[in-house]
mmCIF file of the N, C-alpha and C atoms, coordinates in Angstrom:
data_MODEL
# 
_entry.id   MODEL 
# 
loop_
_atom_site.group_PDB 
_atom_site.id 
_atom_site.type_symbol 
_atom_site.label_atom_id 
_atom_site.label_alt_id 
_atom_site.label_comp_id 
_atom_site.label_asym_id 
_atom_site.label_entity_id 
_atom_site.label_seq_id 
_atom_site.pdbx_PDB_ins_code 
_atom_site.Cartn_x 
_atom_site.Cartn_y 
_atom_site.Cartn_z 
_atom_site.occupancy 
_atom_site.B_iso_or_equiv 
_atom_site.pdbx_formal_charge 
_atom_site.auth_seq_id 
_atom_site.auth_comp_id 
_atom_site.auth_asym_id 
_atom_site.auth_atom_id 
_atom_site.pdbx_PDB_model_num 
ATOM 1   N N  . MET A 1 1  ? -2.263  12.333  11.873  1.00 0.00 ? 1  MET A N  1 
ATOM 2   C CA . MET A 1 1  ? -2.310  11.095  11.122  1.00 0.00 ? 1  MET A CA 1 
ATOM 3   C C  . MET A 1 1  ? -3.263  11.283  9.948   1.00 0.00 ? 1  MET A C  1 
ATOM 4   N N  . ILE A 1 2  ? -2.874  10.777  8.783   1.00 0.00 ? 2  ILE A N  1 
ATOM 5   C CA . ILE A 1 2  ? -3.708  10.849  7.584   1.00 0.00 ? 2  ILE A CA 1 
ATOM 6   C C  . ILE A 1 2  ? -3.769  9.474   6.933   1.00 0.00 ? 2  ILE A C  1 
ATOM 7   N N  . THR A 1 3  ? -4.710  9.292   6.025   1.00 0.00 ? 3  THR A N  1 
ATOM 8   C CA . THR A 1 3  ? -4.809  8.067   5.237   1.00 0.00 ? 3  THR A CA 1 
ATOM 9   C C  . THR A 1 3  ? -4.542  8.409   3.784   1.00 0.00 ? 3  THR A C  1 
ATOM 10  N N  . SER A 1 4  ? -3.682  7.633   3.146   1.00 0.00 ? 4  SER A N  1 
ATOM 11  C CA . SER A 1 4  ? -3.386  7.799   1.735   1.00 0.00 ? 4  SER A CA 1 
ATOM 12  C C  . SER A 1 4  ? -3.882  6.546   1.016   1.00 0.00 ? 4  SER A C  1 
ATOM 13  N N  . THR A 1 5  ? -4.556  6.706   -0.122  1.00 0.00 ? 5  THR A N  1 
ATOM 14  C CA . THR A 1 5  ? -5.095  5.566   -0.851  1.00 0.00 ? 5  THR A CA 1 
ATOM 15  C C  . THR A 1 5  ? -4.614  5.561   -2.287  1.00 0.00 ? 5  THR A C  1 
ATOM 16  N N  . ASP A 1 6  ? -4.722  4.397   -2.902  1.00 0.00 ? 6  ASP A N  1 
ATOM 17  C CA . ASP A 1 6  ? -4.331  4.233   -4.290  1.00 0.00 ? 6  ASP A CA 1 
ATOM 18  C C  . ASP A 1 6  ? -5.188  3.121   -4.886  1.00 0.00 ? 6  ASP A C  1 
ATOM 19  N N  . THR A 1 7  ? -5.830  3.362   -6.025  1.00 0.00 ? 7  THR A N  1 
ATOM 20  C CA . THR A 1 7  ? -6.663  2.368   -6.689  1.00 0.00 ? 7  THR A CA 1 
ATOM 21  C C  . THR A 1 7  ? -5.874  1.740   -7.825  1.00 0.00 ? 7  THR A C  1 
ATOM 22  N N  . HIS A 1 8  ? -6.084  0.455   -8.036  1.00 0.00 ? 8  HIS A N  1 
ATOM 23  C CA . HIS A 1 8  ? -5.301  -0.286  -9.031  1.00 0.00 ? 8  HIS A CA 1 
ATOM 24  C C  . HIS A 1 8  ? -6.207  -1.087  -9.965  1.00 0.00 ? 8  HIS A C  1 
ATOM 25  N N  . THR A 1 9  ? -5.674  -1.406  -11.128 1.00 0.00 ? 9  THR A N  1 
ATOM 26  C CA . THR A 1 9  ? -6.394  -2.215  -12.095 1.00 0.00 ? 9  THR A CA 1 
ATOM 27  C C  . THR A 1 9  ? -5.792  -3.612  -12.145 1.00 0.00 ? 9  THR A C  1 
ATOM 28  N N  . SER A 1 10 ? -6.459  -4.514  -12.858 1.00 0.00 ? 10 SER A N  1 
ATOM 29  C CA . SER A 1 10 ? -5.970  -5.891  -12.945 1.00 0.00 ? 10 SER A CA 1 
ATOM 30  C C  . SER A 1 10 ? -4.621  -5.939  -13.638 1.00 0.00 ? 10 SER A C  1 
ATOM 31  N N  . GLY A 1 11 ? -3.892  -7.014  -13.408 1.00 0.00 ? 11 GLY A N  1 
ATOM 32  C CA . GLY A 1 11 ? -2.582  -7.184  -14.001 1.00 0.00 ? 11 GLY A CA 1 
ATOM 33  C C  . GLY A 1 11 ? -1.466  -6.747  -13.076 1.00 0.00 ? 11 GLY A C  1 
ATOM 34  N N  . GLN A 1 12 ? -1.744  -5.815  -12.165 1.00 0.00 ? 12 GLN A N  1 
ATOM 35  C CA . GLN A 1 12 ? -0.753  -5.400  -11.186 1.00 0.00 ? 12 GLN A CA 1 
ATOM 36  C C  . GLN A 1 12 ? -0.824  -6.352  -10.005 1.00 0.00 ? 12 GLN A C  1 
ATOM 37  N N  . LYS A 1 13 ? 0.303   -6.869  -9.587  1.00 0.00 ? 13 LYS A N  1 
ATOM 38  C CA . LYS A 1 13 ? 0.322   -7.832  -8.491  1.00 0.00 ? 13 LYS A CA 1 
ATOM 39  C C  . LYS A 1 13 ? 0.999   -7.291  -7.245  1.00 0.00 ? 13 LYS A C  1 
ATOM 40  N N  . GLN A 1 14 ? 1.788   -6.234  -7.364  1.00 0.00 ? 14 GLN A N  1 
ATOM 41  C CA . GLN A 1 14 ? 2.375   -5.591  -6.191  1.00 0.00 ? 14 GLN A CA 1 
ATOM 42  C C  . GLN A 1 14 ? 1.976   -4.128  -6.207  1.00 0.00 ? 14 GLN A C  1 
ATOM 43  N N  . PHE A 1 15 ? 1.294   -3.674  -5.168  1.00 0.00 ? 15 PHE A N  1 
ATOM 44  C CA . PHE A 1 15 ? 0.844   -2.296  -5.067  1.00 0.00 ? 15 PHE A CA 1 
ATOM 45  C C  . PHE A 1 15 ? 1.581   -1.629  -3.921  1.00 0.00 ? 15 PHE A C  1 
ATOM 46  N N  . THR A 1 16 ? 2.125   -0.457  -4.147  1.00 0.00 ? 16 THR A N  1 
ATOM 47  C CA . THR A 1 16 ? 2.769   0.314   -3.095  1.00 0.00 ? 16 THR A CA 1 
ATOM 48  C C  . THR A 1 16 ? 2.106   1.674   -3.034  1.00 0.00 ? 16 THR A C  1 
ATOM 49  N N  . THR A 1 17 ? 1.570   2.008   -1.861  1.00 0.00 ? 17 THR A N  1 
ATOM 50  C CA . THR A 1 17 ? 0.916   3.287   -1.627  1.00 0.00 ? 17 THR A CA 1 
ATOM 51  C C  . THR A 1 17 ? 1.827   4.125   -0.749  1.00 0.00 ? 17 THR A C  1 
ATOM 52  N N  . ASN A 1 18 ? 2.128   5.326   -1.171  1.00 0.00 ? 18 ASN A N  1 
ATOM 53  C CA . ASN A 1 18 ? 3.114   6.178   -0.507  1.00 0.00 ? 18 ASN A CA 1 
ATOM 54  C C  . ASN A 1 18 ? 2.473   7.217   0.400   1.00 0.00 ? 18 ASN A C  1 
ATOM 55  N N  . CYS A 1 19 ? 3.178   7.529   1.483   1.00 0.00 ? 19 CYS A N  1 
ATOM 56  C CA . CYS A 1 19 ? 2.814   8.660   2.341   1.00 0.00 ? 19 CYS A CA 1 
ATOM 57  C C  . CYS A 1 19 ? 3.356   9.933   1.700   1.00 0.00 ? 19 CYS A C  1 
ATOM 58  N N  . PRO A 1 20 ? 2.742   11.081  1.992   1.00 0.00 ? 20 PRO A N  1 
ATOM 59  C CA . PRO A 1 20 ? 3.300   12.350  1.515   1.00 0.00 ? 20 PRO A CA 1 
ATOM 60  C C  . PRO A 1 20 ? 4.645   12.628  2.186   1.00 0.00 ? 20 PRO A C  1 
ATOM 61  N N  . ASP A 1 21 ? 5.402   13.561  1.636   1.00 0.00 ? 21 ASP A N  1 
ATOM 62  C CA . ASP A 1 21 ? 6.676   13.963  2.242   1.00 0.00 ? 21 ASP A CA 1 
ATOM 63  C C  . ASP A 1 21 ? 6.453   14.406  3.679   1.00 0.00 ? 21 ASP A C  1 
ATOM 64  N N  . GLY A 1 22 ? 7.369   14.042  4.568   1.00 0.00 ? 22 GLY A N  1 
ATOM 65  C CA . GLY A 1 22 ? 7.270   14.424  5.969   1.00 0.00 ? 22 GLY A CA 1 
ATOM 66  C C  . GLY A 1 22 ? 6.455   13.470  6.816   1.00 0.00 ? 22 GLY A C  1 
ATOM 67  N N  . TYR A 1 23 ? 6.012   12.347  6.241   1.00 0.00 ? 23 TYR A N  1 
ATOM 68  C CA . TYR A 1 23 ? 5.214   11.348  6.947   1.00 0.00 ? 23 TYR A CA 1 
ATOM 69  C C  . TYR A 1 23 ? 5.885   9.982   6.847   1.00 0.00 ? 23 TYR A C  1 
ATOM 70  N N  . VAL A 1 24 ? 5.626   9.126   7.813   1.00 0.00 ? 24 VAL A N  1 
ATOM 71  C CA . VAL A 1 24 ? 6.060   7.728   7.768   1.00 0.00 ? 24 VAL A CA 1 
ATOM 72  C C  . VAL A 1 24 ? 4.826   6.840   7.867   1.00 0.00 ? 24 VAL A C  1 
ATOM 73  N N  . ALA A 1 25 ? 4.936   5.630   7.350   1.00 0.00 ? 25 ALA A N  1 
ATOM 74  C CA . ALA A 1 25 ? 3.834   4.683   7.390   1.00 0.00 ? 25 ALA A CA 1 
ATOM 75  C C  . ALA A 1 25 ? 3.713   4.081   8.786   1.00 0.00 ? 25 ALA A C  1 
ATOM 76  N N  . LEU A 1 26 ? 2.512   4.111   9.323   1.00 0.00 ? 26 LEU A N  1 
ATOM 77  C CA . LEU A 1 26 ? 2.234   3.530   10.627  1.00 0.00 ? 26 LEU A CA 1 
ATOM 78  C C  . LEU A 1 26 ? 1.617   2.144   10.461  1.00 0.00 ? 26 LEU A C  1 
ATOM 79  N N  . SER A 1 27 ? 0.718   2.020   9.497   1.00 0.00 ? 27 SER A N  1 
ATOM 80  C CA . SER A 1 27 ? 0.030   0.765   9.221   1.00 0.00 ? 27 SER A CA 1 
ATOM 81  C C  . SER A 1 27 ? -0.584  0.883   7.834   1.00 0.00 ? 27 SER A C  1 
ATOM 82  N N  . GLY A 1 28 ? -1.157  -0.184  7.348   1.00 0.00 ? 28 GLY A N  1 
ATOM 83  C CA . GLY A 1 28 ? -1.789  -0.134  6.044   1.00 0.00 ? 28 GLY A CA 1 
ATOM 84  C C  . GLY A 1 28 ? -2.706  -1.318  5.841   1.00 0.00 ? 28 GLY A C  1 
ATOM 85  N N  . GLY A 1 29 ? -3.293  -1.373  4.669   1.00 0.00 ? 29 GLY A N  1 
ATOM 86  C CA . GLY A 1 29 ? -4.192  -2.474  4.374   1.00 0.00 ? 29 GLY A CA 1 
ATOM 87  C C  . GLY A 1 29 ? -4.736  -2.364  2.972   1.00 0.00 ? 29 GLY A C  1 
ATOM 88  N N  . TYR A 1 30 ? -5.874  -3.000  2.758   1.00 0.00 ? 30 TYR A N  1 
ATOM 89  C CA . TYR A 1 30 ? -6.431  -3.084  1.418   1.00 0.00 ? 30 TYR A CA 1 
ATOM 90  C C  . TYR A 1 30 ? -7.892  -3.460  1.474   1.00 0.00 ? 30 TYR A C  1 
ATOM 91  N N  . ASN A 1 31 ? -8.594  -3.148  0.411   1.00 0.00 ? 31 ASN A N  1 
ATOM 92  C CA . ASN A 1 31 ? -9.960  -3.599  0.165   1.00 0.00 ? 31 ASN A CA 1 
ATOM 93  C C  . ASN A 1 31 ? -9.944  -4.085  -1.269  1.00 0.00 ? 31 ASN A C  1 
ATOM 94  N N  . ILE A 1 32 ? -9.616  -5.363  -1.457  1.00 0.00 ? 32 ILE A N  1 
ATOM 95  C CA . ILE A 1 32 ? -9.353  -5.903  -2.787  1.00 0.00 ? 32 ILE A CA 1 
ATOM 96  C C  . ILE A 1 32 ? -10.077 -7.233  -2.972  1.00 0.00 ? 32 ILE A C  1 
ATOM 97  N N  . GLN A 1 33 ? -10.637 -7.434  -4.150  1.00 0.00 ? 33 GLN A N  1 
ATOM 98  C CA . GLN A 1 33 ? -11.189 -8.733  -4.510  1.00 0.00 ? 33 GLN A CA 1 
ATOM 99  C C  . GLN A 1 33 ? -10.032 -9.619  -4.932  1.00 0.00 ? 33 GLN A C  1 
ATOM 100 N N  . GLY A 1 34 ? -9.953  -10.815 -4.400  1.00 0.00 ? 34 GLY A N  1 
ATOM 101 C CA . GLY A 1 34 ? -8.861  -11.717 -4.747  1.00 0.00 ? 34 GLY A CA 1 
ATOM 102 C C  . GLY A 1 34 ? -8.051  -12.054 -3.518  1.00 0.00 ? 34 GLY A C  1 
ATOM 103 N N  . SER A 1 35 ? -6.915  -12.664 -3.722  1.00 0.00 ? 35 SER A N  1 
ATOM 104 C CA . SER A 1 35 ? -6.071  -13.126 -2.621  1.00 0.00 ? 35 SER A CA 1 
ATOM 105 C C  . SER A 1 35 ? -4.844  -12.238 -2.454  1.00 0.00 ? 35 SER A C  1 
ATOM 106 N N  . ILE A 1 36 ? -4.483  -11.955 -1.208  1.00 0.00 ? 36 ILE A N  1 
ATOM 107 C CA . ILE A 1 36 ? -3.298  -11.179 -0.859  1.00 0.00 ? 36 ILE A CA 1 
ATOM 108 C C  . ILE A 1 36 ? -2.324  -12.099 -0.135  1.00 0.00 ? 36 ILE A C  1 
ATOM 109 N N  . THR A 1 37 ? -1.059  -12.103 -0.560  1.00 0.00 ? 37 THR A N  1 
ATOM 110 C CA . THR A 1 37 ? -0.065  -12.960 0.090   1.00 0.00 ? 37 THR A CA 1 
ATOM 111 C C  . THR A 1 37 ? 0.882   -12.189 0.998   1.00 0.00 ? 37 THR A C  1 
ATOM 112 N N  . ALA A 1 38 ? 0.899   -10.853 0.889   1.00 0.00 ? 38 ALA A N  1 
ATOM 113 C CA . ALA A 1 38 ? 1.779   -10.050 1.737   1.00 0.00 ? 38 ALA A CA 1 
ATOM 114 C C  . ALA A 1 38 ? 1.196   -8.658  1.905   1.00 0.00 ? 38 ALA A C  1 
ATOM 115 N N  . SER A 1 39 ? 1.437   -8.068  3.076   1.00 0.00 ? 39 SER A N  1 
ATOM 116 C CA . SER A 1 39 ? 1.014   -6.713  3.393   1.00 0.00 ? 39 SER A CA 1 
ATOM 117 C C  . SER A 1 39 ? 2.023   -6.190  4.404   1.00 0.00 ? 39 SER A C  1 
ATOM 118 N N  . TYR A 1 40 ? 2.842   -5.179  4.015   1.00 0.00 ? 40 TYR A N  1 
ATOM 119 C CA . TYR A 1 40 ? 3.944   -4.770  4.883   1.00 0.00 ? 40 TYR A CA 1 
ATOM 120 C C  . TYR A 1 40 ? 4.358   -3.320  4.644   1.00 0.00 ? 40 TYR A C  1 
ATOM 121 N N  . ARG A 1 41 ? 5.033   -2.721  5.659   1.00 0.00 ? 41 ARG A N  1 
ATOM 122 C CA . ARG A 1 41 ? 5.593   -1.379  5.545   1.00 0.00 ? 41 ARG A CA 1 
ATOM 123 C C  . ARG A 1 41 ? 6.828   -1.450  4.660   1.00 0.00 ? 41 ARG A C  1 
ATOM 124 N N  . SER A 1 42 ? 7.026   -0.408  3.847   1.00 0.00 ? 42 SER A N  1 
ATOM 125 C CA . SER A 1 42 ? 8.114   -0.447  2.858   1.00 0.00 ? 42 SER A CA 1 
ATOM 126 C C  . SER A 1 42 ? 8.528   0.967   2.473   1.00 0.00 ? 42 SER A C  1 
ATOM 127 N N  . ASN A 1 43 ? 9.424   1.049   1.475   1.00 0.00 ? 43 ASN A N  1 
ATOM 128 C CA . ASN A 1 43 ? 9.692   2.331   0.831   1.00 0.00 ? 43 ASN A CA 1 
ATOM 129 C C  . ASN A 1 43 ? 8.878   2.381   -0.455  1.00 0.00 ? 43 ASN A C  1 
ATOM 130 N N  . SER A 1 44 ? 9.017   3.429   -1.244  1.00 0.00 ? 44 SER A N  1 
ATOM 131 C CA . SER A 1 44 ? 8.191   3.587   -2.448  1.00 0.00 ? 44 SER A CA 1 
ATOM 132 C C  . SER A 1 44 ? 8.466   2.532   -3.514  1.00 0.00 ? 44 SER A C  1 
ATOM 133 N N  . ALA A 1 45 ? 9.600   1.826   -3.418  1.00 0.00 ? 45 ALA A N  1 
ATOM 134 C CA . ALA A 1 45 ? 9.926   0.755   -4.361  1.00 0.00 ? 45 ALA A CA 1 
ATOM 135 C C  . ALA A 1 45 ? 9.441   -0.610  -3.872  1.00 0.00 ? 45 ALA A C  1 
ATOM 136 N N  . GLY A 1 46 ? 8.838   -0.665  -2.679  1.00 0.00 ? 46 GLY A N  1 
ATOM 137 C CA . GLY A 1 46 ? 8.357   -1.934  -2.134  1.00 0.00 ? 46 GLY A CA 1 
ATOM 138 C C  . GLY A 1 46 ? 9.379   -2.662  -1.281  1.00 0.00 ? 46 GLY A C  1 
ATOM 139 N N  . ASP A 1 47 ? 10.508  -2.028  -0.976  1.00 0.00 ? 47 ASP A N  1 
ATOM 140 C CA . ASP A 1 47 ? 11.551  -2.632  -0.145  1.00 0.00 ? 47 ASP A CA 1 
ATOM 141 C C  . ASP A 1 47 ? 11.110  -2.595  1.319   1.00 0.00 ? 47 ASP A C  1 
ATOM 142 N N  . PRO A 1 48 ? 11.029  -3.754  2.005   1.00 0.00 ? 48 PRO A N  1 
ATOM 143 C CA . PRO A 1 48 ? 10.565  -3.789  3.393   1.00 0.00 ? 48 PRO A CA 1 
ATOM 144 C C  . PRO A 1 48 ? 11.500  -3.102  4.387   1.00 0.00 ? 48 PRO A C  1 
ATOM 145 N N  . ALA A 1 49 ? 12.671  -2.661  3.961   1.00 0.00 ? 49 ALA A N  1 
ATOM 146 C CA . ALA A 1 49 ? 13.571  -1.913  4.852   1.00 0.00 ? 49 ALA A CA 1 
ATOM 147 C C  . ALA A 1 49 ? 13.116  -0.463  5.011   1.00 0.00 ? 49 ALA A C  1 
ATOM 148 N N  . GLY A 1 50 ? 12.210  -0.003  4.151   1.00 0.00 ? 50 GLY A N  1 
ATOM 149 C CA . GLY A 1 50 ? 11.748  1.381   4.197   1.00 0.00 ? 50 GLY A CA 1 
ATOM 150 C C  . GLY A 1 50 ? 10.605  1.593   5.168   1.00 0.00 ? 50 GLY A C  1 
ATOM 151 N N  . VAL A 1 51 ? 10.245  2.876   5.381   1.00 0.00 ? 51 VAL A N  1 
ATOM 152 C CA . VAL A 1 51 ? 9.203   3.215   6.355   1.00 0.00 ? 51 VAL A CA 1 
ATOM 153 C C  . VAL A 1 51 ? 8.186   4.238   5.837   1.00 0.00 ? 51 VAL A C  1 
ATOM 154 N N  . THR A 1 52 ? 8.232   4.597   4.554   1.00 0.00 ? 52 THR A N  1 
ATOM 155 C CA . THR A 1 52 ? 7.394   5.677   4.039   1.00 0.00 ? 52 THR A CA 1 
ATOM 156 C C  . THR A 1 52 ? 6.192   5.224   3.213   1.00 0.00 ? 52 THR A C  1 
ATOM 157 N N  . SER A 1 53 ? 5.981   3.923   3.081   1.00 0.00 ? 53 SER A N  1 
ATOM 158 C CA . SER A 1 53 ? 4.927   3.410   2.210   1.00 0.00 ? 53 SER A CA 1 
ATOM 159 C C  . SER A 1 53 ? 4.367   2.112   2.788   1.00 0.00 ? 53 SER A C  1 
ATOM 160 N N  . TRP A 1 54 ? 3.300   1.616   2.139   1.00 0.00 ? 54 TRP A N  1 
ATOM 161 C CA . TRP A 1 54 ? 2.745   0.311   2.480   1.00 0.00 ? 54 TRP A CA 1 
ATOM 162 C C  . TRP A 1 54 ? 2.597   -0.473  1.189   1.00 0.00 ? 54 TRP A C  1 
ATOM 163 N N  . THR A 1 55 ? 3.058   -1.723  1.174   1.00 0.00 ? 55 THR A N  1 
ATOM 164 C CA . THR A 1 55 ? 3.022   -2.567  -0.018  1.00 0.00 ? 55 THR A CA 1 
ATOM 165 C C  . THR A 1 55 ? 2.168   -3.794  0.243   1.00 0.00 ? 55 THR A C  1 
ATOM 166 N N  . ILE A 1 56 ? 1.375   -4.174  -0.763  1.00 0.00 ? 56 ILE A N  1 
ATOM 167 C CA . ILE A 1 56 ? 0.654   -5.439  -0.723  1.00 0.00 ? 56 ILE A CA 1 
ATOM 168 C C  . ILE A 1 56 ? 0.987   -6.218  -1.985  1.00 0.00 ? 56 ILE A C  1 
ATOM 169 N N  . VAL A 1 57 ? 0.917   -7.535  -1.900  1.00 0.00 ? 57 VAL A N  1 
ATOM 170 C CA . VAL A 1 57 ? 1.148   -8.410  -3.049  1.00 0.00 ? 57 VAL A CA 1 
ATOM 171 C C  . VAL A 1 57 ? -0.123  -9.228  -3.258  1.00 0.00 ? 57 VAL A C  1 
ATOM 172 N N  . GLN A 1 58 ? -0.708  -9.092  -4.438  1.00 0.00 ? 58 GLN A N  1 
ATOM 173 C CA . GLN A 1 58 ? -1.965  -9.749  -4.794  1.00 0.00 ? 58 GLN A CA 1 
ATOM 174 C C  . GLN A 1 58 ? -1.682  -10.924 -5.717  1.00 0.00 ? 58 GLN A C  1 
ATOM 175 N N  . THR A 1 59 ? -2.376  -12.042 -5.491  1.00 0.00 ? 59 THR A N  1 
ATOM 176 C CA . THR A 1 59 ? -2.199  -13.206 -6.360  1.00 0.00 ? 59 THR A CA 1 
ATOM 177 C C  . THR A 1 59 ? -3.293  -13.331 -7.404  1.00 0.00 ? 59 THR A C  1 
ATOM 178 N N  . SER A 1 60 ? -4.439  -12.691 -7.192  1.00 0.00 ? 60 SER A N  1 
ATOM 179 C CA . SER A 1 60 ? -5.520  -12.739 -8.184  1.00 0.00 ? 60 SER A CA 1 
ATOM 180 C C  . SER A 1 60 ? -6.434  -11.547 -7.975  1.00 0.00 ? 60 SER A C  1 
ATOM 181 N N  . GLY A 1 61 ? -7.161  -11.177 -9.029  1.00 0.00 ? 61 GLY A N  1 
ATOM 182 C CA . GLY A 1 61 ? -8.093  -10.064 -8.919  1.00 0.00 ? 61 GLY A CA 1 
ATOM 183 C C  . GLY A 1 61 ? -8.633  -9.659  -10.264 1.00 0.00 ? 61 GLY A C  1 
ATOM 184 N N  . ALA A 1 62 ? -9.768  -8.967  -10.239 1.00 0.00 ? 62 ALA A N  1 
ATOM 185 C CA . ALA A 1 62 ? -10.433 -8.525  -11.457 1.00 0.00 ? 62 ALA A CA 1 
ATOM 186 C C  . ALA A 1 62 ? -10.095 -7.062  -11.745 1.00 0.00 ? 62 ALA A C  1 
ATOM 187 N N  . THR A 1 63 ? -10.517 -6.565  -12.920 1.00 0.00 ? 63 THR A N  1 
ATOM 188 C CA . THR A 1 63 ? -10.301 -5.179  -13.286 1.00 0.00 ? 63 THR A CA 1 
ATOM 189 C C  . THR A 1 63 ? -10.896 -4.256  -12.234 1.00 0.00 ? 63 THR A C  1 
ATOM 190 N N  . LEU A 1 64 ? -10.137 -3.230  -11.874 1.00 0.00 ? 64 LEU A N  1 
ATOM 191 C CA . LEU A 1 64 ? -10.546 -2.264  -10.850 1.00 0.00 ? 64 LEU A CA 1 
ATOM 192 C C  . LEU A 1 64 ? -11.004 -2.976  -9.576  1.00 0.00 ? 64 LEU A C  1 
ATOM 193 N N  . SER A 1 65 ? -10.193 -3.953  -9.138  1.00 0.00 ? 65 SER A N  1 
ATOM 194 C CA . SER A 1 65 ? -10.620 -4.840  -8.061  1.00 0.00 ? 65 SER A CA 1 
ATOM 195 C C  . SER A 1 65 ? -10.436 -4.295  -6.662  1.00 0.00 ? 65 SER A C  1 
ATOM 196 N N  . GLY A 1 66 ? -9.876  -3.103  -6.498  1.00 0.00 ? 66 GLY A N  1 
ATOM 197 C CA . GLY A 1 66 ? -9.786  -2.618  -5.131  1.00 0.00 ? 66 GLY A CA 1 
ATOM 198 C C  . GLY A 1 66 ? -8.866  -1.454  -4.911  1.00 0.00 ? 66 GLY A C  1 
ATOM 199 N N  . THR A 1 67 ? -8.630  -1.200  -3.623  1.00 0.00 ? 67 THR A N  1 
ATOM 200 C CA . THR A 1 67 ? -7.836  -0.060  -3.176  1.00 0.00 ? 67 THR A CA 1 
ATOM 201 C C  . THR A 1 67 ? -6.858  -0.498  -2.104  1.00 0.00 ? 67 THR A C  1 
ATOM 202 N N  . ALA A 1 68 ? -5.639  -0.015  -2.191  1.00 0.00 ? 68 ALA A N  1 
ATOM 203 C CA . ALA A 1 68 ? -4.639  -0.201  -1.138  1.00 0.00 ? 68 ALA A CA 1 
ATOM 204 C C  . ALA A 1 68 ? -4.544  1.116   -0.387  1.00 0.00 ? 68 ALA A C  1 
ATOM 205 N N  . TYR A 1 69 ? -4.314  1.061   0.936   1.00 0.00 ? 69 TYR A N  1 
ATOM 206 C CA . TYR A 1 69 ? -4.203  2.279   1.709   1.00 0.00 ? 69 TYR A CA 1 
ATOM 207 C C  . TYR A 1 69 ? -3.115  2.183   2.757   1.00 0.00 ? 69 TYR A C  1 
ATOM 208 N N  . VAL A 1 70 ? -2.658  3.346   3.224   1.00 0.00 ? 70 VAL A N  1 
ATOM 209 C CA . VAL A 1 70 ? -1.625  3.427   4.252   1.00 0.00 ? 70 VAL A CA 1 
ATOM 210 C C  . VAL A 1 70 ? -2.020  4.530   5.228   1.00 0.00 ? 70 VAL A C  1 
ATOM 211 N N  . TYR A 1 71 ? -1.860  4.261   6.505   1.00 0.00 ? 71 TYR A N  1 
ATOM 212 C CA . TYR A 1 71 ? -2.035  5.281   7.546   1.00 0.00 ? 71 TYR A CA 1 
ATOM 213 C C  . TYR A 1 71 ? -0.673  5.921   7.764   1.00 0.00 ? 71 TYR A C  1 
ATOM 214 N N  . CYS A 1 72 ? -0.611  7.240   7.638   1.00 0.00 ? 72 CYS A N  1 
ATOM 215 C CA . CYS A 1 72 ? 0.649   7.977   7.700   1.00 0.00 ? 72 CYS A CA 1 
ATOM 216 C C  . CYS A 1 72 ? 0.683   8.885   8.922   1.00 0.00 ? 72 CYS A C  1 
ATOM 217 N N  . LEU A 1 73 ? 1.823   8.937   9.561   1.00 0.00 ? 73 LEU A N  1 
ATOM 218 C CA . LEU A 1 73 ? 2.023   9.747   10.759  1.00 0.00 ? 73 LEU A CA 1 
ATOM 219 C C  . LEU A 1 73 ? 3.084   10.803  10.477  1.00 0.00 ? 73 LEU A C  1 
ATOM 220 N N  . ALA A 1 74 ? 2.788   12.051  10.829  1.00 0.00 ? 74 ALA A N  1 
ATOM 221 C CA . ALA A 1 74 ? 3.749   13.143  10.624  1.00 0.00 ? 74 ALA A CA 1 
ATOM 222 C C  . ALA A 1 74 ? 5.003   12.887  11.454  1.00 0.00 ? 74 ALA A C  1 
ATOM 223 N N  . THR A 1 75 ? 6.167   13.174  10.874  1.00 0.00 ? 75 THR A N  1 
ATOM 224 C CA . THR A 1 75 ? 7.428   12.940  11.567  1.00 0.00 ? 75 THR A CA 1 
ATOM 225 C C  . THR A 1 75 ? 7.841   14.126  12.434  1.00 0.00 ? 75 THR A C  1 
ATOM 226 N N  . GLN A 1 76 ? 7.169   15.257  12.308  1.00 0.00 ? 76 GLN A N  1 
ATOM 227 C CA . GLN A 1 76 ? 7.552   16.428  13.106  1.00 0.00 ? 76 GLN A CA 1 
ATOM 228 C C  . GLN A 1 76 ? 6.362   17.023  13.791  1.00 0.00 ? 76 GLN A C  1 
# 
């Protein structure tokens, strides 16, 4: 199991953090200033039918307001 992170700047309201190839998302989360309305497993485009990424949707936040992360599990 590994953790993958991604830092974002203001203006972005949907963040998707991807697992490396050969891994699936087990869980995820965030450390962000502001409000989050959704946090879910997804594909790299943010589609909840996927299993390789973690997506969060932010409603407010400041510049460089935080980090989204995903716990990834090897598939083999």
